[in-house]
Structure formats: structure tokens, C-alpha cells
Steps between C-alpha positions, in 0.01 A plus 500: 500500500453135602381268235117457545540136403713439814251692715220276368667169608279468817196550265625230272544254789156574644314483169666170408417353839134598451491363141668174615235461766221562248659249259610243751272234349567600137697257290706776339551721803828568674769231494817540707774440240323708231438785749859496619624520141268800439626679817859441400424682173362797692784525741765473225321760291506740795870439552579568135282810508697631799832429323391666172313799662803723448517411134133579443534825687808607305347422162165651575657810656710554188196461279297731721769769479474474116119473487311619198177579681360571853197273520546402859358816666214514743192277523486481122862378492415224758206377290715513187773300674246237610404432141848555351664255744233242428556550121870434553420188701268370229780511238760358740260216581407446132864488395568255782263255332617533142879540524687198632760693702229688687291186532796337674463776756117482521440122479579487872174672587300258287673176610269417795207269429307655782337838516503667837621829646837328550523467127510878468827497700668254263704779338808485283838584639606652168193724446648803672781498235317398181204723579689823522473621136118477493455770761770736367253711295327615823774725646564633151139615495543683823397254768734507800701177553368456859138538376564242226635255757203561729244447221671179399473372856130597513445306175668190650300526814179524300601198289568296819125487562434370149651160579213326669208273417296620798375799297285404206362779271473875569236613256538825293831588667657228287466721190764728630697338784713191502327248730567154646291352224699669224829405665394137559454475123847654457651226715326219313699262278182416301565582132234778499666669797859514377643850472201708597394761762832674560365805696614579853233721658293561188365265234438785251831445321413137423162608368669768292778283357296181450657284770196472728336160554235445776510212737254239378643152539671431832871575457766225531776677679868469426697504176491273194845366584475424875800565719440203730728637767478696825868585498494880506818536299379265229158670486664836462764401243377200296400702190824703510681161509300383197589813315873458579481138376339602173740792449794265554358280214445795269713508180469867411432843653157496342415171659634621833275812488211279400545275800508802738229715355258264330145438626484240783215335300766399241701307758435124488447340844802300605463131574537446878596152610378367834855508629557861393165601646588340829835685512330838520211408732597618841 
């Protein structure tokens, strides 16, 4: 079965063109270098997904053969998978904000200082590998591997539409569903918006686990330690490079593990000289 994300590429192009036209006078609308960097993330992510598809299928098929339940049956199974997949995404997303190794993978998506539909496509090239364990419970519970993959693609397509400032508030639906307003707050680097609103399709998990914060003040997009580069390789790998540097300086196994798995909030911003900054701007 073809990846629905690939089938949706024409829709991505059309919707971004319409949004760019709507925002053509906006100060923080589309910008060529930023958009190109975001698109490079999306293309690279699809390539890695294609290369690791066999691994996912093999692992999920093995787990499905040794399943402990059969929840994925009929209409009820489809509804259960919708919520179960989103629950897995919530924890993957939350861990990606509070564990440095996973933040190195996820920081790519937050690195743009603009918030458009193109930002949704700024995906990590390492996500298809690091994300694998978080969805492994689903085939064990009896959801077929191909159905898990399909639901994951549906979730990503839904989340694509969250990355826009052209939709304001959606009323009562925001009590249950993740919306552009909720996700704008998630992308904010304002102190009150750090590490909140992790849901994919639903916002109920954030409300349940205490990680929900509504959009009140206008978000300042980007990260607290700006990348200051449009080089796609640097954008994708800069935090992994910082981890490698800190591990090389570690003096014990305990310190090494601390550098890899500590919270990103414990990492002190590096001092970037004008010369160093210029070397990565391209």
C-alpha cells in the first residue's frame, strides 16, 4: 500500500501555495531559505522512512505474531487504534521534549522561527529510527502492522493542518481535538509555552496528564537556542553534534549517560561567536 503521505504531496503543494498567497503581506509569512530547509526535512524523512520500512514491518510483524490481545477487530478496533496510536504519539512527543537524545531528533521540527504549513514538513531524518519503540505496543495488542502504519500516516496528515496562523480559534472542539491554536502554543519559545500540548490528533491526553496550556500570549516561534542556519545537514544534526562533544568531554560512564539522557532544559546555551555563526549560515 502506498504511503498516504506521498499521495498527499500535491495537496501539500496546493495548500502551501494558497497560504503563501494569503500571507504574502505578512511579516512572518513564507521565506525562501526557511521554506527550502523545511522541505528538505520532509524529503529526507520520507527517504529514511522508505529505507527503514522493512525494519518496521519485520519488528511489527514479529510482535503481531506474538500478540497478547486482539483489539484491532472491526469498527471498534479501528476506533480503538485511533486513540491508541494517538496515545503512543503523545508519549513519543513528550519524551522527545524531556530526554536530550530524543530532543536532538525532534528539535529539527521546532527550529524554524516561522509558523506556516511548510513548518509541518520540517521533519527529522532520524525520527523513523528513534520513534520505533513507542509504537511497538500496538501490534502486541492485536493491531495489524499495516493498520498501525496507516493510522500513523493519518495522524501526520491531520497534524499538517495544525501548522498555520490563518485559523484562529475553533470553539468547543478545542476541548477534545488538537487545533492550530493549541499547536501554535506548543511551538512557542515563550517560557509559559515550553514543553506543553504534546497531543497529535487529540488534546485529551494533555488535559489528563497536566501538560495542557492554552494559547493566550502570541507565541514567539523557534527554540531558546536558535540554530541560525539554513544548512539542512546542520539543522538536522546540530544537537547530535553537541551531544557527541559533551560525551567526548565526559569523565565517567555516569556523566556520559547524563549527557545523553538528561533533560534539554539542563543544557546551557553555547556561546556562539559572530565568526562561528557566519560559518553555518548558508
